[in-house]
C-alpha positions as CSV (number, residue, x, y, z in Angstrom):
1,M,101.9,68.0,83.7
2,Q,101.4,64.5,85.0
3,P,104.0,62.8,87.1
4,M,105.0,59.2,86.2
5,V,104.1,60.8,83.7
6,L,105.2,63.1,86.4
7,G,103.8,65.0,83.7
8,Q,106.8,64.0,81.7
9,P,109.2,61.2,80.7
10,Y,112.5,59.3,80.8
11,R,115.2,57.1,82.1
12,Q,118.8,57.5,83.1
13,A,122.2,57.8,81.7
14,D,125.0,57.7,84.2
15,G,122.6,59.5,86.5
16,C,120.6,61.4,84.0
17,I,116.8,60.9,83.6
18,F,115.2,60.7,80.2
19,R,111.7,62.0,80.0
20,E,109.6,60.5,77.5
21,G,106.3,62.0,77.8
22,Q,103.4,59.7,77.0
23,H,100.3,61.2,75.5
24,R,97.4,59.6,73.8
25,I,94.9,60.4,71.1
26,R,92.5,58.1,69.4
27,A,93.1,57.1,65.8
28,M,92.3,60.2,63.8
29,R,89.4,60.3,61.3
30,D,88.4,62.7,58.6
31,G,91.9,63.5,57.2
32,R,93.6,63.8,60.6
33,R,96.0,60.9,60.1
34,L,99.0,63.3,59.8
35,I,98.3,64.7,63.2
36,L,98.3,61.1,64.6
37,L,101.8,60.5,63.1
38,W,103.2,63.8,64.6
39,W,101.7,62.7,67.9
40,M,103.3,59.2,67.8
41,L,106.7,60.7,67.1
42,W,106.8,63.2,70.0
43,M,105.1,61.1,72.6
44,A,108.4,60.4,74.3
45,M,108.4,64.0,75.5
46,E,105.4,65.0,77.4
47,S,107.1,68.1,78.8
48,G,110.1,67.2,76.8
49,L,112.8,64.7,77.2
50,G,114.4,66.3,80.1
51,L,117.6,65.4,81.9
52,L,116.9,65.6,85.6
53,G,119.6,63.7,87.3
54,Q,122.9,65.4,86.2
55,I,124.5,66.6,83.1
56,D,124.9,63.5,80.9
57,P,128.7,63.1,80.6
58,M,128.6,60.7,77.6
59,P,128.1,61.5,73.9
60,R,125.0,59.8,72.6
61,Q,122.9,59.5,69.5
62,V,120.0,57.1,69.9
63,F,116.5,56.7,68.4
64,Q,113.9,55.0,70.5
65,A,110.4,53.9,69.3
66,A,107.6,51.7,70.6
67,Y,104.0,50.9,70.0
68,A,101.4,48.9,72.0
69,Y,98.4,47.5,70.3
70,P,95.4,46.5,72.5
71,L,93.6,43.2,71.6
72,H,90.3,44.5,73.0
73,E,88.1,47.5,72.4
74,H,89.6,50.9,71.3
75,A,92.1,52.5,73.6
76,P,94.2,55.7,73.7
77,M,97.1,55.6,71.3
78,A,100.2,54.1,73.1
79,A,103.3,54.9,71.2
80,Y,106.4,57.1,71.2
81,G,109.4,57.9,69.0
82,F,112.2,60.3,69.8
83,Y,115.8,61.1,68.8
84,Y,118.2,61.8,71.6
85,Y,121.4,63.7,71.1
86,N,124.0,64.5,73.8
87,Q,127.3,66.3,73.1
88,P,129.7,67.1,75.9
89,G,132.3,69.7,75.0
90,F,129.9,71.7,73.0
91,I,131.7,74.9,71.9
92,R,133.6,74.8,75.2
93,T,134.9,72.0,77.4
94,N,132.5,72.8,80.2
95,L,129.3,73.0,78.0
96,T,127.1,70.0,77.2
97,L,124.2,70.3,74.7
98,R,121.3,67.9,75.0
99,V,118.6,67.8,72.4
100,A,115.5,65.5,72.2
101,A,113.6,66.0,69.0
102,V,110.6,65.0,67.0
103,P,108.9,67.0,64.2
104,V,106.5,68.9,66.4
105,F,108.3,68.9,69.8
106,L,111.8,70.0,70.8
107,D,113.4,69.8,74.2
108,T,116.9,71.3,74.8
109,E,119.2,71.7,77.7
110,L,122.5,73.5,77.9
111,G,124.6,72.1,80.8
112,I,127.3,74.1,82.4
113,T,129.8,72.0,84.4
114,D,131.0,73.5,87.7
115,A,128.9,76.6,87.1
116,L,128.4,77.3,90.8
117,G,131.6,75.8,92.1
118,P,133.3,72.3,92.0
119,D,130.8,69.5,91.4
120,T,127.8,71.8,91.1
121,D,126.4,72.1,87.6
122,L,123.7,74.3,86.0
123,G,121.2,73.2,83.4
124,I,119.2,75.7,81.3
125,N,116.2,74.0,79.7
126,L,113.7,75.1,77.0
127,A,111.0,72.9,75.6
128,G,107.7,73.1,73.7
129,G,105.5,71.9,71.0
130,G,102.3,70.3,70.0
131,F,100.1,67.7,71.7
132,A,102.4,67.3,74.8
133,D,99.7,68.1,77.4
134,G,96.8,65.9,76.0
135,Y,94.7,63.9,78.5
136,A,92.9,60.6,77.9
137,E,90.1,59.7,80.4
138,I,90.0,56.0,81.4
139,R,87.5,54.8,83.9
140,E,87.2,51.1,84.9
141,G,89.1,50.1,81.8
142,N,86.9,52.1,79.4
143,Y,88.6,54.8,77.3
144,L,86.2,57.8,77.1
145,P,87.2,60.0,74.0
146,E,84.3,62.3,74.7
147,E,86.0,63.3,77.9
148,S,89.5,63.5,76.5
149,F,91.3,66.4,74.8
150,L,94.5,67.6,73.2
151,G,97.0,69.9,74.8
152,H,100.1,71.9,73.7
153,T,102.9,73.2,75.8
154,A,105.8,75.6,76.3
155,E,108.3,75.2,79.2
156,G,111.4,76.7,80.7
157,N,113.5,75.4,83.6
158,L,116.7,76.0,85.6
159,S,118.3,72.9,87.2
160,L,121.1,72.5,89.7
161,Y,123.0,69.2,89.9
162,H,125.4,68.7,92.8
163,L,127.6,65.6,93.1
164,F,128.2,64.9,96.8
165,N,130.8,62.1,96.5
166,P,133.0,62.7,93.5
167,D,135.6,60.1,94.5
168,Q,133.1,57.2,94.9
169,L,132.2,54.6,92.2
170,M,128.4,55.1,92.7
171,P,127.6,58.8,92.4
172,L,125.2,60.5,94.9
173,N,123.5,63.5,93.1
174,G,121.3,66.2,94.5
175,I,118.9,67.8,92.1
176,L,117.0,71.0,92.4
177,R,114.8,72.1,89.5
178,A,112.4,75.0,89.1
179,G,110.5,76.3,86.1
180,M,107.3,77.4,84.4
181,H,105.1,75.2,82.2
182,G,102.4,76.6,80.0
183,S,99.4,74.4,78.9
184,F,97.1,75.2,76.0
185,Y,94.1,72.9,75.5
186,Q,92.2,72.1,72.4
187,R,89.2,69.8,71.6
188,D,89.8,66.5,69.9
189,G,87.4,65.5,67.1
190,D,85.6,63.2,69.7
191,T,85.5,65.6,72.6
192,A,81.8,66.1,73.6
193,D,80.3,69.5,72.7
194,D,79.0,70.0,76.3
195,F,82.4,69.1,77.8
196,S,84.2,72.3,79.0
197,L,88.0,72.2,78.5
198,P,90.3,73.2,81.3
199,R,91.4,76.8,81.0
200,N,94.8,77.5,79.4
201,R,97.2,78.1,82.3
202,P,100.7,78.5,83.6
203,T,102.0,76.0,86.1
204,G,105.0,76.6,88.3
205,H,106.9,73.6,89.5
206,V,109.8,72.8,91.9
207,R,111.4,69.5,92.2
208,A,114.1,68.3,94.6
209,G,115.7,64.8,94.7
210,L,118.5,62.7,95.8
211,R,119.7,59.8,93.7
212,L,122.4,57.3,94.3
213,G,123.5,55.7,91.0
214,G,121.5,55.8,87.8
215,R,120.5,54.0,84.6
216,E,121.6,54.6,81.0
217,P,118.9,55.4,78.3
218,Y,118.9,52.0,76.7
219,L,116.6,49.0,76.6
220,T,119.1,46.7,78.2
221,P,121.9,48.6,79.9
222,H,124.9,46.4,80.8
223,L,124.8,47.4,84.5
224,A,122.7,49.8,86.5
225,G,121.8,50.5,90.1
226,E,119.7,53.3,91.7
227,V,118.2,54.4,94.9
228,S,116.4,57.8,94.6
229,L,114.0,59.9,96.6
230,W,111.9,62.8,95.1
231,Y,109.5,65.6,95.9
232,E,107.7,67.9,93.5
233,N,105.3,70.8,93.9
234,Q,103.0,71.9,91.1
235,Y,101.3,75.3,91.5
236,R,98.6,76.4,89.0
237,W,97.6,80.0,88.6
238,E,94.3,79.0,86.8
239,N,92.4,76.3,88.6
240,A,88.7,76.7,87.5
241,P,86.5,73.6,87.3
242,Y,86.0,72.0,83.9
243,G,84.2,69.0,82.4
244,F,80.4,68.5,82.3
245,E,79.0,71.4,84.2
246,G,82.2,71.8,86.2
247,D,82.2,68.3,87.6
248,R,86.1,68.1,87.7
249,S,88.4,70.2,89.8
250,V,92.0,71.4,89.3
251,E,93.9,71.7,92.5
252,E,95.8,75.0,93.1
253,S,98.8,73.2,94.5
254,S,99.7,69.5,94.4
255,H,102.5,67.7,96.2
256,L,104.1,64.5,95.1
257,F,106.6,62.2,96.9
258,W,108.1,59.1,95.4
259,L,111.1,56.8,95.6
260,R,112.6,54.2,93.3
261,T,115.1,51.4,93.7
262,L,116.5,49.6,90.7
263,L,119.1,47.0,89.8
264,A,120.0,45.9,86.3
265,Y,122.7,43.3,85.7
266,T,124.1,41.4,82.6
267,W,126.0,38.2,83.0
268,D,129.1,38.3,80.7
269,T,129.4,34.6,80.3
270,S,125.8,33.9,79.2
271,G,124.5,37.4,78.1
272,R,121.5,37.0,80.4
273,F,120.0,40.3,81.5
274,L,117.9,40.9,84.7
275,E,116.3,44.1,85.9
276,V,114.2,44.6,89.0
277,S,112.8,47.8,90.3
278,L,110.5,48.9,93.2
279,T,108.7,52.3,92.9
280,A,106.4,53.8,95.5
281,G,104.6,57.2,95.7
282,T,102.1,59.3,97.5
283,T,100.4,62.7,96.9
284,L,98.7,65.6,98.7
285,E,95.9,67.4,96.8
286,A,96.3,65.5,93.6
287,D,94.1,65.9,90.5
288,R,93.9,64.3,87.1
289,F,96.9,66.4,86.0
290,S,99.2,65.5,88.8
291,T,98.2,61.9,89.8
292,Y,100.3,58.8,89.2
293,R,99.2,56.8,86.2
294,L,100.1,53.1,86.0
295,G,99.8,50.6,83.2
296,G,101.2,49.6,79.8
297,S,104.4,47.9,78.6
298,L,106.4,50.7,77.1
299,P,109.8,51.2,78.8
300,F,110.3,54.9,78.0
301,V,106.7,56.0,78.2
302,S,107.4,58.4,81.1
303,E,110.1,59.9,83.1
304,F,109.6,57.2,85.8
305,P,107.7,54.5,83.9
306,L,105.0,52.6,85.9
307,P,104.3,49.6,83.6
308,I,101.8,46.8,84.1
309,P,101.6,44.4,81.1
310,G,98.2,44.0,79.5
311,Y,96.9,47.3,80.7
312,H,96.3,50.4,78.7
313,N,99.1,52.9,79.1
314,Q,98.4,55.1,82.2
315,E,95.1,53.2,82.8
316,I,95.2,53.4,86.6
317,S,95.1,56.8,88.3
318,A,96.4,56.5,91.9
319,D,96.8,58.8,94.8
320,Q,99.4,56.4,96.2
321,F,100.9,53.1,95.1
322,I,103.6,50.5,95.4
323,L,104.8,48.9,92.2
324,L,107.3,46.0,91.7
325,N,108.6,45.4,88.2
326,S,111.0,42.7,86.8
327,A,112.4,41.8,83.3
328,L,114.5,38.9,82.2
329,L,116.3,38.4,78.9
330,L,117.6,34.9,77.9
331,P,119.9,34.8,74.8
332,L,119.6,31.9,72.4
333,G,122.5,30.2,70.6
334,A,126.2,31.2,70.5
335,S,125.7,34.5,68.7
336,R,123.2,35.7,71.3
337,S,121.5,37.8,68.6
338,W,118.1,36.3,69.4
339,S,116.6,36.2,72.9
340,L,113.5,35.3,74.8
341,F,112.4,37.9,77.3
342,F,109.9,37.9,80.1
343,F,108.5,40.7,82.3
344,G,106.0,41.1,85.1
345,S,104.5,43.7,87.4
346,A,102.5,43.7,90.6
347,A,101.0,46.9,92.3
348,V,98.9,47.9,95.2
349,V,97.1,51.3,94.7
350,D,94.8,53.8,96.3
351,Y,92.8,55.4,93.5
352,L,92.3,59.1,92.7
353,P,88.7,59.9,93.8
354,G,86.3,59.5,90.9
355,L,88.6,57.0,89.1
356,A,88.3,54.0,91.4
357,Q,87.5,50.4,90.5
358,D,86.9,47.1,92.4
359,G,90.1,45.9,94.0
360,N,93.3,47.6,94.9
361,F,95.7,45.0,93.5
362,H,96.9,44.8,89.9
363,A,99.3,42.4,88.2
364,G,100.5,41.5,84.7
365,L,102.8,39.2,82.9
366,G,104.3,39.2,79.4
367,G,106.9,37.6,77.2
368,G,108.3,37.8,73.7
369,V,111.2,37.7,71.3
370,F,114.1,40.1,71.1
371,Y,116.8,40.7,68.5
372,R,120.1,42.5,68.8
373,S,122.5,43.1,66.0
374,R,126.1,42.0,66.6
375,N,127.3,45.5,66.8
376,R,124.4,46.4,69.2
377,A,123.3,49.2,67.0
378,W,119.8,47.7,66.4
379,Q,117.6,46.2,69.1
380,I,114.1,45.1,68.1
381,G,111.5,43.2,70.1
382,T,107.9,42.2,70.2
383,A,105.9,40.8,73.2
384,Y,102.5,39.8,74.4
385,G,101.2,41.1,77.7
386,Y,98.3,40.0,79.9
387,G,96.8,42.1,82.7
388,F,95.0,40.0,85.2
389,E,92.8,42.6,86.9
390,A,92.3,44.9,83.9
391,I,88.6,45.4,83.3
392,R,87.5,44.7,79.7
393,N,83.8,44.5,78.7
394,G,82.8,43.9,82.3
395,D,85.2,41.0,82.7
396,W,88.8,40.6,83.9
397,G,91.8,40.3,81.6
398,G,93.5,42.8,79.3
399,Q,95.8,41.9,76.4
400,T,98.3,43.9,74.4
401,V,101.0,43.3,71.8
402,T,104.0,45.6,72.1
403,F,106.7,46.5,69.5
404,L,110.1,48.0,70.6
405,L,112.9,49.5,68.6
406,Q,116.3,51.0,69.5
407,Y,118.7,52.4,67.0
408,D,122.1,53.4,68.6
409,L,124.1,55.5,66.1
410,D,127.1,55.6,68.4
411,A,127.3,51.8,68.7
412,L,127.1,51.6,64.9
413,A,129.9,54.2,64.5
414,S,132.1,52.4,67.0
415,A,131.8,49.2,65.0
416,G,132.9,51.0,61.9
417,G,129.5,51.3,60.3
418,K,127.6,54.2,58.7
419,P,124.0,55.0,59.6
420,F,121.7,54.3,56.7
421,W,119.1,56.5,58.3
422,N,119.4,59.5,60.6
423,P,116.0,60.4,62.1
424,L,116.7,64.1,62.1
425,V,118.2,64.3,58.6
426,N,116.4,62.2,56.1
427,A,113.5,64.4,55.2
428,S,112.6,62.3,52.1
429,T,112.0,59.3,54.5
430,W,109.5,61.4,56.5
431,R,107.7,62.5,53.3
432,G,107.4,58.9,52.2
433,I,105.9,57.9,55.5
434,F,103.5,60.8,55.4
435,R,102.3,59.8,51.9
436,R,101.7,56.2,53.1
437,I,99.4,57.3,55.9
438,G,97.5,59.8,53.8
439,G,99.5,62.9,54.2
440,K,100.2,65.4,51.5
């Protein structure tokens, strides 16, 4: 598990957090293209798309996908695609079923409202699948596939969600989550023969948090505000050294502390959208599997995304950090279907030992074009990002092009339309994609 990555992914819906796990593998050679596609589709779910804030009270069906292409040397794959389904009143009025799915990964949670008394809910979570615990080694801007590897996972959790102020407009939720996470490692085709993989292991984790407010799981929510504070402990039963002659350690117990403040607002008269967030974190006894990883431009790449435009996703490994992010959307014309959008980030970091580079400050800027259909079912965007302190070929400056897509089936249905493609149903569509990339 990796936090921020917090070993997992997501955002919030009325106080729920979506975990989009971000994992990377290099473009597959020698007939492994199909594995690459599977990977791109589940990447939003590192330990599963988990709901950590509260039981999501709104019915939702939404497909999110994104891809970032580096304009420099090869880099870890940066992409995700997931289908999120949430159904309150599942079988009984006090049950909510949440499913996040891709072909090789499934994350589910059954939420029980008022299970332990008024305003205290219980969540039962099961998740697992392929490639969710892969690790990509990046040092001083260089992706090192010979020191990277694949990982698969199985996980189970119990969560308690308590609402402290049920009569207030802005909810204050307490979250307590405990569970077990199994990691099963495997060589990639480029992993060096003399590089020893980490041992397969179970990891116990406990997370506690307080969150005021929340954010819905959309690219541009109409209105959102959040102040949250979190602690997580990860305990590993197998912590033997790995790497080249055991040159890398696995900490037995890691402690993570982080906070986030966020504000998103849409002006009704102009349709302009502004989002600003500040995230900060520190660790005790962190390692490569529990450190904070910053970089990239993908909005749902992790449970608490730490983007810096122009950088590889999760390029910077930090013991502690402060990160400021902002995004601005400016609609064009009376229809407001087309927009210009701009985004930027600035961070101060202390590096994880062994993964340091010159300078502790990192910043990036980006901009692009965004399209939203009139019924808001489709949102599509493309953008260019430049990372000022990203190291590329011994010089400064990293560049990426990012593609974003959101397909909201509920928005389509509310406008009287019918989905022409359901990501979970159209098997013929998947087979056609497989054939195009060399699958059988």
